[in-house]
C-alpha positions as CSV (number, residue, x, y, z in Angstrom):
1,M,-15.6,10.2,25.9
2,L,-13.0,7.6,26.6
3,K,-10.4,8.5,29.2
4,P,-6.7,7.4,28.7
5,G,-6.4,3.7,29.3
6,E,-10.2,3.2,29.3
7,V,-11.9,0.6,27.3
8,G,-15.1,1.5,25.5
9,V,-17.3,1.1,22.4
10,K,-17.9,3.8,19.9
11,A,-20.2,2.1,17.4
12,K,-22.1,-1.1,16.8
13,D,-19.7,-4.1,16.6
14,S,-16.7,-1.8,17.3
15,L,-13.8,-3.0,19.3
16,V,-11.3,-0.8,21.1
17,L,-7.6,-1.0,20.7
18,E,-5.7,-1.0,24.0
19,E,-2.2,-2.1,25.1
20,I,-2.1,-5.7,26.2
21,D,-2.4,-6.2,30.0
22,G,-0.7,-8.8,32.2
23,A,-3.5,-11.4,32.0
24,A,-3.9,-11.0,28.2
25,L,-0.1,-11.3,27.9
26,K,-0.2,-14.6,29.8
27,Q,-2.9,-15.9,27.4
28,A,-0.8,-14.6,24.5
29,R,2.1,-16.8,25.4
30,F,-0.1,-19.9,24.9
31,A,-1.8,-18.5,21.8
32,S,1.5,-18.0,19.8
33,V,1.7,-19.8,16.5
34,R,4.6,-21.8,15.1
35,L,5.4,-20.2,11.8
36,T,7.1,-21.8,8.8
37,A,9.7,-20.1,6.5
38,A,6.9,-19.6,4.0
39,D,4.8,-17.8,6.7
40,R,7.6,-15.5,7.6
41,S,8.2,-14.8,3.9
42,I,4.5,-13.8,3.5
43,L,4.8,-11.4,6.5
44,A,8.1,-10.0,5.2
45,S,6.4,-9.3,1.8
46,L,4.1,-6.9,3.6
47,E,6.9,-4.5,4.6
48,P,6.7,-2.5,1.4
49,V,2.9,-2.2,1.9
50,V,3.5,-0.8,5.4
51,D,6.0,1.7,4.0
52,A,3.7,2.7,1.1
53,I,0.7,3.4,3.4
54,A,2.8,5.3,5.9
55,T,4.4,7.4,3.2
56,L,1.0,8.2,1.6
57,F,-0.8,9.2,4.8
58,G,2.1,10.7,6.7
59,A,3.4,10.8,10.3
60,H,0.0,10.7,11.9
61,C,-0.8,7.3,10.4
62,E,0.8,4.4,12.2
63,V,1.1,1.2,10.2
64,L,2.4,-2.1,11.5
65,V,2.6,-5.9,11.0
66,H,2.2,-8.3,13.9
67,S,3.6,-11.8,13.7
68,L,1.7,-14.5,15.6
69,E,4.9,-16.4,16.3
70,D,5.6,-14.6,19.6
71,L,2.6,-12.5,20.8
72,S,4.6,-10.9,23.6
73,H,7.0,-9.4,21.0
74,S,4.7,-9.5,18.0
75,I,5.4,-6.3,16.1
76,I,8.0,-7.1,13.4
77,K,7.5,-4.0,11.2
78,I,6.2,-0.5,12.2
79,R,6.2,3.0,10.7
80,N,5.2,6.1,12.6
81,G,5.2,4.3,15.9
82,A,5.2,7.6,17.8
83,V,1.4,7.6,17.3
84,T,1.0,4.9,20.0
85,G,4.6,4.9,21.4
86,R,5.3,1.4,20.1
87,S,8.3,-0.1,18.3
88,V,9.5,-3.4,16.8
89,G,9.2,-6.0,19.5
90,S,6.2,-4.5,21.2
91,P,3.4,-7.0,22.2
92,M,0.1,-7.8,20.6
93,T,-3.0,-5.8,21.8
94,D,-5.9,-7.3,23.6
95,L,-8.0,-6.7,20.5
96,G,-5.5,-8.8,18.5
97,I,-5.9,-11.7,21.0
98,K,-9.7,-11.4,20.8
99,V,-9.5,-11.6,17.0
100,L,-7.3,-14.7,17.2
101,K,-9.6,-16.4,19.6
102,N,-12.5,-16.0,17.1
103,T,-10.8,-16.7,13.8
104,E,-12.7,-19.9,13.2
105,N,-16.0,-18.1,13.5
106,A,-15.0,-14.8,11.9
107,Q,-17.0,-13.8,8.8
108,N,-14.5,-11.2,7.8
109,D,-10.8,-11.0,8.1
110,V,-11.0,-7.2,8.2
111,I,-11.9,-5.7,11.6
112,G,-13.1,-2.1,11.9
113,S,-12.9,0.6,11.6
114,Y,-13.0,1.2,15.3
115,Y,-12.0,3.9,17.8
116,S,-9.7,4.0,20.8
117,R,-7.6,6.4,22.9
118,T,-3.9,6.1,23.7
119,N,-2.4,6.6,27.1
120,D,-1.4,10.1,26.2
121,G,-4.9,11.1,25.1
122,K,-4.8,10.7,21.3
123,T,-8.0,9.5,19.7
124,L,-7.4,6.9,17.0
125,R,-9.4,5.4,14.2
126,S,-8.1,2.0,13.3
127,V,-8.5,-1.0,11.1
128,T,-7.0,-4.5,11.5
129,A,-6.6,-7.1,8.7
130,L,-5.9,-10.7,9.6
131,I,-3.1,-12.2,7.4
132,R,-3.3,-15.9,6.5
133,N,-1.3,-18.5,4.7
134,G,-4.1,-20.5,3.2
135,T,-6.5,-20.8,6.1
136,R,-4.0,-20.5,8.9
137,P,-3.7,-17.1,10.6
138,I,0.0,-16.0,10.7
139,G,-0.1,-12.2,11.3
140,M,-2.0,-8.9,11.3
141,L,-1.7,-5.7,9.4
142,C,-2.9,-2.7,11.5
143,I,-3.5,0.9,10.6
144,N,-4.0,3.5,13.3
145,V,-4.8,7.1,12.3
146,N,-4.4,9.9,14.9
147,L,-7.6,11.9,14.8
148,S,-6.2,14.3,17.4
149,A,-3.5,15.6,15.1
150,P,-3.7,19.3,14.1
151,L,-5.6,19.6,10.9
152,F,-2.9,21.8,9.4
153,D,-0.2,19.1,10.0
154,V,-2.4,16.5,8.3
155,L,-3.1,18.7,5.3
156,Q,0.6,19.6,4.9
157,N,1.2,15.9,4.2
158,Y,-1.0,16.1,1.1
159,L,0.3,19.4,-0.4
160,P,3.4,19.7,-2.6
161,S,6.3,21.3,-0.8
162,A,7.8,24.5,-2.1
163,G,10.8,22.6,-3.6
164,E,8.7,20.0,-5.4
165,E,8.3,20.4,-9.2
166,R,4.7,20.8,-10.3
167,Q,4.0,19.2,-13.7
168,D,1.1,20.0,-16.0
169,D,1.1,16.5,-17.2
170,S,0.1,13.8,-14.7
171,P,2.7,11.1,-14.4
172,E,-0.1,8.5,-14.1
173,H,-3.3,8.1,-16.0
174,F,-6.3,6.1,-14.9
175,V,-7.9,4.2,-17.8
176,M,-10.8,1.9,-18.2
177,S,-9.3,-0.4,-20.8
178,T,-5.9,-1.6,-22.1
179,E,-6.7,0.0,-25.5
180,E,-7.1,3.4,-23.8
181,L,-3.8,2.8,-21.9
182,V,-2.0,2.1,-25.2
183,R,-3.6,5.1,-27.0
184,R,-2.8,7.5,-24.2
185,S,0.8,6.4,-24.0
186,L,1.1,6.6,-27.8
187,D,-0.3,10.2,-27.8
188,T,2.2,11.2,-25.1
189,A,5.1,9.6,-27.0
190,I,4.1,11.2,-30.3
191,S,4.0,14.6,-28.5
192,Q,7.4,14.1,-26.9
193,I,9.1,12.9,-30.1
194,T,7.5,15.6,-32.3
195,A,9.0,18.2,-30.0
196,R,12.5,16.9,-30.5
197,R,13.6,18.7,-33.7
198,E,16.9,16.8,-33.8
199,I,15.0,13.7,-34.8
200,P,14.5,13.6,-38.7
201,H,10.8,13.3,-39.7
202,Q,11.3,9.9,-41.4
203,M,12.7,8.5,-38.1
204,K,10.0,9.8,-35.8
205,N,7.8,6.7,-36.0
206,K,10.8,4.5,-35.1
207,A,11.6,6.9,-32.2
208,V,8.0,6.7,-31.0
209,V,8.1,2.9,-31.0
210,G,11.4,3.1,-29.1
211,E,9.9,5.3,-26.5
212,L,6.9,3.0,-26.0
213,L,9.2,0.0,-25.7
214,E,11.1,1.8,-22.8
215,Q,7.8,2.3,-21.1
216,G,6.9,-1.4,-21.4
217,I,3.7,-0.7,-23.4
218,F,4.4,-3.6,-25.8
219,D,4.0,-5.9,-22.8
220,V,0.3,-5.1,-23.1
221,K,-1.6,-7.6,-25.3
222,G,-2.7,-6.1,-28.6
223,A,-0.4,-3.0,-28.3
224,V,1.5,-3.7,-31.5
225,D,-1.7,-3.7,-33.6
226,I,-3.0,-0.5,-32.0
227,V,0.3,1.3,-32.5
228,A,0.6,0.2,-36.1
229,K,-2.9,1.4,-36.9
230,E,-2.4,4.8,-35.3
231,L,1.0,5.3,-36.9
232,G,-0.3,4.2,-40.3
233,V,2.3,1.4,-40.7
234,S,2.1,-2.4,-40.7
235,R,2.5,-4.5,-37.6
236,Y,5.6,-6.0,-39.2
237,T,7.2,-2.5,-39.4
238,V,6.5,-2.0,-35.7
239,Y,8.1,-5.4,-34.9
240,N,11.1,-4.4,-36.9
241,Y,11.4,-1.1,-35.0
242,I,11.2,-3.1,-31.7
243,R,13.9,-5.5,-32.8
244,E,16.2,-2.6,-33.9
245,A,15.6,-0.7,-30.6
246,R,16.6,-3.8,-28.6
247,V,19.9,-4.2,-30.4
C-alpha cells in the first residue's frame, strides 16, 4: 500500500502521479514550451471536453488540461479539483515532466491507466493524454478518478434524481447505418404527427417532413429518397415540402 506522498508502482509500466517537488519544478522552468496562438486555441478547444467528462462522471472525477507554456503554473482548466486539491495555476506533476522528457521516444501519447495516492489518502486511478499541434507537444489532458469515494456517492451520480423526468422513449438512438438513422427518425416523426389530431390527414406527410427538417435529418445523404419511399411520394414532393417549410 502506498502511504500519502509516497511514490510507488502498482502494475507493469505504471507511473505514479505525485505533486511536483522543488527539483522537478526547477527542471520544469527549463522545459516550458513557447506556444503560438494556434496552440493556445487547440488547448482552449478542450475546455468543453473537460466539462463533458466531469459532468458525466461526477464530483469524484477530476479532469484538467495542462499547458506546457509555464510548467510551474500549468493547469489552465480543471473540474472537480477537490479530488487532488488543485486549481487553475497549479503546477505540472513529476509524471508530466517524465512524459515530456520522453516524448520523442514515446510509442503512445496516452499514458495509463496508473494508480497513485493523494496527500490526504485518496487512491486515484488516472490516465494522461499528450496533446500535440502536429508533432509538437503543447499540453496534456488528465483524468483522475477517486477510488476512495463512497460507492453510494458514486452511484448517485448515475441515477436520475427524483425531480428528473423519466421518458419511455430514449432521446438518443445508436444505429449502425445512416439508413437506419433516417428510418428511426422517420418512424418517430410519423408517430408524433399521427398523434396530433389537429393536423388534417392530407397534411400529415408535409408535417412529417417539416419535423424531420427541424431535426436536421435531411442533412444526411440519401435521406430524401428514403423518406419519399417510406411516405409513398416522389422525391420532388419531399423537396417541395422542404422548400415550403423553410419559407
